[in-house]
SEDREN-442254 format. One record per residue (C-alpha): residue number from 1; x, y, z; residue in three letters; chain. Coordinates in steps of 0.1 Angstrom, whole numbers, plus 5000, padded with zeros to 4 digits. Layout:
BEGIN
<num = NUM; px = X; py = Y; pz = Z; residuo = ALA; cadena = A>
...
//
This chain:
BEGIN
<num = 1; px = 1065; py = 7630; pz = 6418; residuo = MET; cadena = A>
<num = 2; px = 1055; py = 7656; pz = 6393; residuo = ALA; cadena = A>
<num = 3; px = 1059; py = 7648; pz = 6356; residuo = GLU; cadena = A>
<num = 4; px = 1066; py = 7672; pz = 6328; residuo = LEU; cadena = A>
<num = 5; px = 1045; py = 7668; pz = 6297; residuo = ALA; cadena = A>
<num = 6; px = 1035; py = 7686; pz = 6265; residuo = HIS; cadena = A>
<num = 7; px = 1000; py = 7700; pz = 6264; residuo = CYS; cadena = A>
<num = 8; px = 0978; py = 7680; pz = 6239; residuo = ALA; cadena = A>
<num = 9; px = 0963; py = 7713; pz = 6227; residuo = ASN; cadena = A>
<num = 10; px = 0990; py = 7739; pz = 6225; residuo = CYS; cadena = A>
<num = 11; px = 1022; py = 7717; pz = 6229; residuo = ASP; cadena = A>
<num = 12; px = 1034; py = 7739; pz = 6258; residuo = LYS; cadena = A>
<num = 13; px = 1054; py = 7721; pz = 6285; residuo = VAL; cadena = A>
<num = 14; px = 1036; py = 7719; pz = 6318; residuo = PHE; cadena = A>
<num = 15; px = 1036; py = 7699; pz = 6350; residuo = VAL; cadena = A>
<num = 16; px = 1012; py = 7670; pz = 6344; residuo = LYS; cadena = A>
<num = 17; px = 0986; py = 7663; pz = 6371; residuo = THR; cadena = A>
<num = 18; px = 0953; py = 7646; pz = 6363; residuo = ILE; cadena = A>
<num = 19; px = 0949; py = 7663; pz = 6329; residuo = ARG; cadena = A>
<num = 20; px = 0967; py = 7660; pz = 6296; residuo = ASN; cadena = A>
<num = 21; px = 0964; py = 7697; pz = 6290; residuo = ILE; cadena = A>
<num = 22; px = 0980; py = 7728; pz = 6306; residuo = CYS; cadena = A>
<num = 23; px = 0961; py = 7750; pz = 6330; residuo = HIS; cadena = A>
<num = 24; px = 0956; py = 7777; pz = 6303; residuo = THR; cadena = A>
<num = 25; px = 0940; py = 7753; pz = 6279; residuo = CYS; cadena = A>
<num = 26; px = 0919; py = 7738; pz = 6307; residuo = TYR; cadena = A>
<num = 27; px = 0904; py = 7772; pz = 6315; residuo = LEU; cadena = A>
<num = 28; px = 0897; py = 7777; pz = 6278; residuo = GLU; cadena = A>
<num = 29; px = 0880; py = 7744; pz = 6276; residuo = GLU; cadena = A>
<num = 30; px = 0859; py = 7752; pz = 6306; residuo = GLU; cadena = A>
<num = 31; px = 0848; py = 7785; pz = 6289; residuo = LYS; cadena = A>
<num = 32; px = 0838; py = 7765; pz = 6258; residuo = MET; cadena = A>
<num = 33; px = 0819; py = 7740; pz = 6280; residuo = PHE; cadena = A>
<num = 34; px = 0800; py = 7768; pz = 6298; residuo = ASP; cadena = A>
<num = 35; px = 0791; py = 7783; pz = 6264; residuo = LYS; cadena = A>
<num = 36; px = 0778; py = 7750; pz = 6251; residuo = VAL; cadena = A>
<num = 37; px = 0759; py = 7742; pz = 6283; residuo = TYR; cadena = A>
<num = 38; px = 0744; py = 7777; pz = 6285; residuo = ALA; cadena = A>
<num = 39; px = 0731; py = 7773; pz = 6249; residuo = PHE; cadena = A>
<num = 40; px = 0717; py = 7738; pz = 6256; residuo = LEU; cadena = A>
<num = 41; px = 0700; py = 7749; pz = 6288; residuo = ARG; cadena = A>
<num = 42; px = 0676; py = 7771; pz = 6269; residuo = ILE; cadena = A>
<num = 43; px = 0645; py = 7750; pz = 6264; residuo = LYS; cadena = A>
<num = 44; px = 0641; py = 7755; pz = 6226; residuo = GLU; cadena = A>
<num = 45; px = 0678; py = 7746; pz = 6221; residuo = ASN; cadena = A>
<num = 46; px = 0676; py = 7712; pz = 6239; residuo = ARG; cadena = A>
<num = 47; px = 0668; py = 7694; pz = 6206; residuo = SER; cadena = A>
<num = 48; px = 0697; py = 7710; pz = 6188; residuo = ALA; cadena = A>
<num = 49; px = 0720; py = 7687; pz = 6168; residuo = THR; cadena = A>
<num = 50; px = 0758; py = 7687; pz = 6171; residuo = LEU; cadena = A>
<num = 51; px = 0761; py = 7709; pz = 6140; residuo = GLN; cadena = A>
<num = 52; px = 0736; py = 7734; pz = 6153; residuo = GLU; cadena = A>
<num = 53; px = 0754; py = 7736; pz = 6187; residuo = VAL; cadena = A>
<num = 54; px = 0787; py = 7741; pz = 6168; residuo = HIS; cadena = A>
<num = 55; px = 0773; py = 7769; pz = 6146; residuo = GLU; cadena = A>
<num = 56; px = 0756; py = 7787; pz = 6175; residuo = ALA; cadena = A>
<num = 57; px = 0785; py = 7786; pz = 6199; residuo = THR; cadena = A>
<num = 58; px = 0816; py = 7784; pz = 6177; residuo = GLY; cadena = A>
<num = 59; px = 0829; py = 7755; pz = 6198; residuo = VAL; cadena = A>
<num = 60; px = 0846; py = 7729; pz = 6176; residuo = PRO; cadena = A>
<num = 61; px = 0826; py = 7697; pz = 6170; residuo = GLU; cadena = A>
<num = 62; px = 0853; py = 7674; pz = 6182; residuo = LYS; cadena = A>
<num = 63; px = 0854; py = 7693; pz = 6215; residuo = THR; cadena = A>
<num = 64; px = 0816; py = 7690; pz = 6219; residuo = ILE; cadena = A>
<num = 65; px = 0819; py = 7653; pz = 6211; residuo = ILE; cadena = A>
<num = 66; px = 0845; py = 7649; pz = 6238; residuo = ARG; cadena = A>
<num = 67; px = 0822; py = 7666; pz = 6263; residuo = PHE; cadena = A>
<num = 68; px = 0795; py = 7640; pz = 6254; residuo = VAL; cadena = A>
<num = 69; px = 0819; py = 7611; pz = 6256; residuo = LYS; cadena = A>
<num = 70; px = 0832; py = 7622; pz = 6289; residuo = GLU; cadena = A>
<num = 71; px = 0797; py = 7624; pz = 6302; residuo = GLY; cadena = A>
<num = 72; px = 0797; py = 7661; pz = 6308; residuo = ARG; cadena = A>
<num = 73; px = 0768; py = 7665; pz = 6284; residuo = LEU; cadena = A>
<num = 74; px = 0742; py = 7639; pz = 6290; residuo = ARG; cadena = A>
<num = 75; px = 0724; py = 7628; pz = 6258; residuo = THR; cadena = A>
<num = 76; px = 0694; py = 7617; pz = 6278; residuo = ALA; cadena = A>
<num = 77; px = 0686; py = 7654; pz = 6282; residuo = LYS; cadena = A>
<num = 78; px = 0698; py = 7664; pz = 6247; residuo = PHE; cadena = A>
<num = 79; px = 0685; py = 7637; pz = 6225; residuo = THR; cadena = A>
<num = 80; px = 0696; py = 7650; pz = 6192; residuo = ASN; cadena = A>
<num = 81; px = 0732; py = 7656; pz = 6203; residuo = LEU; cadena = A>
<num = 82; px = 0748; py = 7626; pz = 6186; residuo = THR; cadena = A>
<num = 83; px = 0783; py = 7619; pz = 6172; residuo = TYR; cadena = A>
<num = 84; px = 0795; py = 7594; pz = 6146; residuo = PRO; cadena = A>
<num = 85; px = 0802; py = 7557; pz = 6152; residuo = CYS; cadena = A>
<num = 86; px = 0839; py = 7550; pz = 6151; residuo = ASP; cadena = A>
<num = 87; px = 0833; py = 7522; pz = 6126; residuo = SER; cadena = A>
<num = 88; px = 0806; py = 7532; pz = 6102; residuo = CYS; cadena = A>
<num = 89; px = 0798; py = 7568; pz = 6110; residuo = GLY; cadena = A>
<num = 90; px = 0762; py = 7562; pz = 6121; residuo = ALA; cadena = A>
<num = 91; px = 0749; py = 7587; pz = 6147; residuo = PRO; cadena = A>
<num = 92; px = 0752; py = 7574; pz = 6183; residuo = ILE; cadena = A>
<num = 93; px = 0747; py = 7589; pz = 6217; residuo = THR; cadena = A>
<num = 94; px = 0771; py = 7568; pz = 6238; residuo = SER; cadena = A>
<num = 95; px = 0801; py = 7545; pz = 6234; residuo = GLY; cadena = A>
<num = 96; px = 0823; py = 7542; pz = 6204; residuo = LYS; cadena = A>
<num = 97; px = 0802; py = 7519; pz = 6182; residuo = LEU; cadena = A>
<num = 98; px = 0766; py = 7517; pz = 6170; residuo = CYS; cadena = A>
<num = 99; px = 0744; py = 7487; pz = 6178; residuo = LYS; cadena = A>
<num = 100; px = 0748; py = 7474; pz = 6142; residuo = ASN; cadena = A>
<num = 101; px = 0786; py = 7474; pz = 6144; residuo = CYS; cadena = A>
<num = 102; px = 0786; py = 7458; pz = 6178; residuo = VAL; cadena = A>
<num = 103; px = 0762; py = 7431; pz = 6165; residuo = SER; cadena = A>
<num = 104; px = 0785; py = 7424; pz = 6135; residuo = LYS; cadena = A>
<num = 105; px = 0816; py = 7421; pz = 6157; residuo = ILE; cadena = A>
<num = 106; px = 0798; py = 7398; pz = 6180; residuo = GLU; cadena = A>
<num = 107; px = 0786; py = 7376; pz = 6151; residuo = ALA; cadena = A>
<num = 108; px = 0821; py = 7376; pz = 6137; residuo = ASP; cadena = A>
<num = 109; px = 0835; py = 7365; pz = 6171; residuo = LEU; cadena = A>
<num = 110; px = 0809; py = 7337; pz = 6173; residuo = GLU; cadena = A>
<num = 111; px = 0820; py = 7324; pz = 6139; residuo = VAL; cadena = A>
<num = 112; px = 0856; py = 7325; pz = 6149; residuo = ALA; cadena = A>
<num = 113; px = 0849; py = 7307; pz = 6182; residuo = GLU; cadena = A>
<num = 114; px = 0830; py = 7280; pz = 6164; residuo = ARG; cadena = A>
<num = 115; px = 0858; py = 7276; pz = 6139; residuo = GLU; cadena = A>
<num = 116; px = 0884; py = 7273; pz = 6167; residuo = ALA; cadena = A>
<num = 117; px = 0862; py = 7247; pz = 6185; residuo = GLU; cadena = A>
<num = 118; px = 0859; py = 7227; pz = 6153; residuo = ARG; cadena = A>
<num = 119; px = 0896; py = 7227; pz = 6148; residuo = LYS; cadena = A>
<num = 120; px = 0902; py = 7217; pz = 6184; residuo = ALA; cadena = A>
<num = 121; px = 0878; py = 7188; pz = 6181; residuo = LYS; cadena = A>
<num = 122; px = 0893; py = 7176; pz = 6149; residuo = ARG; cadena = A>
<num = 123; px = 0912; py = 7144; pz = 6158; residuo = GLN; cadena = A>
<num = 124; px = 0946; py = 7139; pz = 6144; residuo = LYS; cadena = A>
<num = 125; px = 0953; py = 7105; pz = 6130; residuo = THR; cadena = A>
<num = 126; px = 0987; py = 7090; pz = 6134; residuo = TYR; cadena = A>
<num = 127; px = 0998; py = 7059; pz = 6116; residuo = PHE; cadena = A>
<num = 128; px = 1024; py = 7035; pz = 6129; residuo = LEU; cadena = A>
<num = 129; px = 1046; py = 7021; pz = 6102; residuo = LEU; cadena = A>
<num = 130; px = 1057; py = 6986; pz = 6110; residuo = GLU; cadena = A>
<num = 131; px = 1085; py = 6966; pz = 6093; residuo = ASP; cadena = A>
<num = 132; px = 1072; py = 6934; pz = 6077; residuo = ASP; cadena = A>
<num = 133; px = 1103; py = 6914; pz = 6087; residuo = GLU; cadena = A>
//
């Protein structure tokens, strides 16, 4: 059954299908994507950074980042098209976290797991109190 929703971009009420935005905003986003992709298809622009693409096309950086995260712009072809890590802000080309942040989280998890194992192995000692009578 159709569901009514508010467009994430313009807050207009629309019938939600597979997108979180209305048809008008979808068409506008497609125009922005076409503009970005046309810019990047030019051989000398393939090494452009996120900031350079934004300045040349006028498309907001967060929209370009979303295109990259959705896989619509492949960073294998556009190697300098990076966006900031959600944790530290280092430039990355895929995912949400850089390798350093992932490594730190993994190390922290290992420490927590070892601590949990140590606590589980710790034996509890119970004493039985007897009456001397």
